[in-house]
Structure formats: structure tokens, C-alpha cells
C-alpha positions in Angstrom: 7.0 5.1 -16.9 6.4 3.7 -13.6 5.4 0.0 -13.6 3.8 -1.6 -10.2 3.7 -5.8 -9.7 2.2 -6.9 -6.4 2.1 -10.6 -5.1 1.7 -12.1 -1.6 -1.8 -11.9 -1.3 -3.8 -15.3 -0.2 -6.6 -16.5 2.2 -6.0 -16.7 6.0 -7.8 -17.0 9.1 -8.5 -14.3 11.5 -5.4 -13.2 13.4 -3.1 -14.7 10.8 -0.4 -12.5 8.9 0.3 -11.9 5.1 3.2 -10.2 3.7 2.5 -8.4 0.5 5.2 -7.0 -1.5 4.8 -4.6 -4.5 8.3 -4.2 -7.0 8.0 -0.9 -8.5 10.4 -0.2 -11.8 10.7 3.2 -12.9 9.9 5.5 -10.1 12.7 7.4 -9.3 12.3 10.4 -11.2 8.5 10.0 -11.7 7.3 9.2 -8.0 8.1 10.4 -4.6 5.4 8.7 -2.3 4.4 4.8 -2.4 0.8 3.5 -1.1 -1.5 0.3 -0.4 -4.5 0.8 -0.9 -7.7 -1.8 -1.0 -11.0 -2.4 -2.1 -14.0 -4.6 -0.9 -16.5 -5.8 -3.1 -19.7 -2.9 -3.2 -16.7 -0.4 -1.6 -14.7 2.2 -2.9 -11.0 1.9 -3.0 -9.1 3.4 0.3 -6.3 4.1 1.5 -4.5 1.5 4.1 -0.7 2.8 4.1 2.0 5.1 2.6 5.8 5.7 2.6 8.1 8.9 1.5 11.0 6.5 0.4 13.3 9.9 0.6 12.9 10.4 4.2 11.2 7.1 5.1 8.1 9.0 6.3 5.3 6.1 7.1 1.5 7.1 7.2 -1.5 4.8 8.8 -5.0 4.7 8.3 -6.7 4.2 11.8 -8.2 0.7 11.2 -4.7 -0.7 10.4 -2.4 1.1 13.0 -0.6 -1.0 15.0 -1.3 -4.1 12.8 0.0 -3.4 9.5 3.3 -1.8 8.4 5.1 -0.7 5.6 8.6 -0.7 4.6 10.6 0.1 1.7 13.3 -2.3 0.3 15.6 0.4 -1.9 18.0 -2.2 -2.9 15.2 -4.3 -4.4 12.8 -1.1 -5.5 9.9 -3.1 -3.1 7.5 -1.8 -1.2 6.3 -4.0 1.6 3.1 -4.4 3.4 3.4 -6.6 6.8 0.1 -7.2 8.1 -0.7 -9.0 11.2 -3.4 -9.7 13.3 -5.8 -10.0 10.8 -9.3 -9.4 10.6 -12.2 -10.3 8.6 -12.7 -7.1 7.6 -9.2 -6.6 6.1 -10.6 -8.6 2.8 -10.1 -7.3 -0.4 -8.4 -6.4 -3.4 -5.3 -4.8 -2.4 -3.3 -2.4 -4.9 0.1 -1.0 -4.8 0.6 2.6 -6.1 3.0 5.3 -6.6 3.1 9.2 -7.3 4.9 12.4 -7.9 3.7 14.4 -5.0 4.0 18.6 -5.2 6.4 20.3 -2.9 2.9 21.3 -1.2 1.1 18.2 -1.6 4.1 16.6 0.4 3.5 19.2 3.1 -0.1 19.6 3.5 -1.6 16.3 2.0 -2.9 12.8 3.5 -0.9 10.6 1.4 -3.1 7.6 1.8 -5.5 9.5 -0.7 -6.1 7.3 -3.7 -6.8 10.5 -5.6 -3.1 11.5 -5.5 -1.8 8.6 -7.2 -1.2 8.2 -10.6 0.5 4.8 -11.0 -1.3 1.8 -10.0 -0.7 -2.3 -9.9 -2.7 -5.0 -10.8 -3.6 -5.9 -7.2 -3.4 -9.2 -5.2 -6.4 -10.6 -3.4 -6.5 -10.8 0.4 -9.4 -13.0 2.4 -9.6 -13.3 6.1 -11.9 -15.6 7.2 -13.6 -15.8 10.9 
């Protein structure tokens, strides 16, 4: 069973930075992809970034490219999301998630798609004011 606990959310002004952390337990045999997702009020959950811990391959959605960085700290079982130059449109609840992708999914899927993920954390709120 994979468990995920997020932290690091908060309120910042536009242009500011936040660093989200997600402690992941039980993933080594149950998940090979870790991702960050967000959901704004009244909108569907959307992908932000994902990482394959084994290969350290990273994937980003276009709106956050060049501003956000996802990384995996294996020693502390933590997936991090460094968010710089935050914008009001980045506001939302941020979730981390884990997935056990098949070989074909690893090769051909878009790892920032929420429907691929089975295990989810409770979320941490990020609010960016203009």
C-alpha cells in the first residue's frame, strides 16, 4: 500500500516561490511514477509534473515549464516540487500521486495524466495573489 503526505503549501504574492514536499511510503514495489497535480475551484484536476524515480526522467505541463522543478529524494522517500515565479493562475489544491505503470504506459503514455494514478495524497493549498 502506497501512502503520500504533502506539505509546503501557503500563500504568496505573484513572482514568489514555494517548495512542496510529499513523503511517499510503500512505493518501491507498488509505483514507478510519481506526479504532482492541481485542482482549482470549479475546474478539473490537471497534471503539473511527473518523474520516473528509476530513470529520473521528468515531465512538465506547458504552463509550468521553466518555472517548476520536480525531483525525487530517494534517501528520504520524498518527491519535491520547487515552484518559482508563481502566478495567480497557479492557485489551487496541489496533490501528489503515485502510479504503477505498465511497460507500454511507461513508453507511450503521458505521465502527467491524472487517470494513470492510483494512489493520492490529501493535498496542500497554494494561493498566489496578484
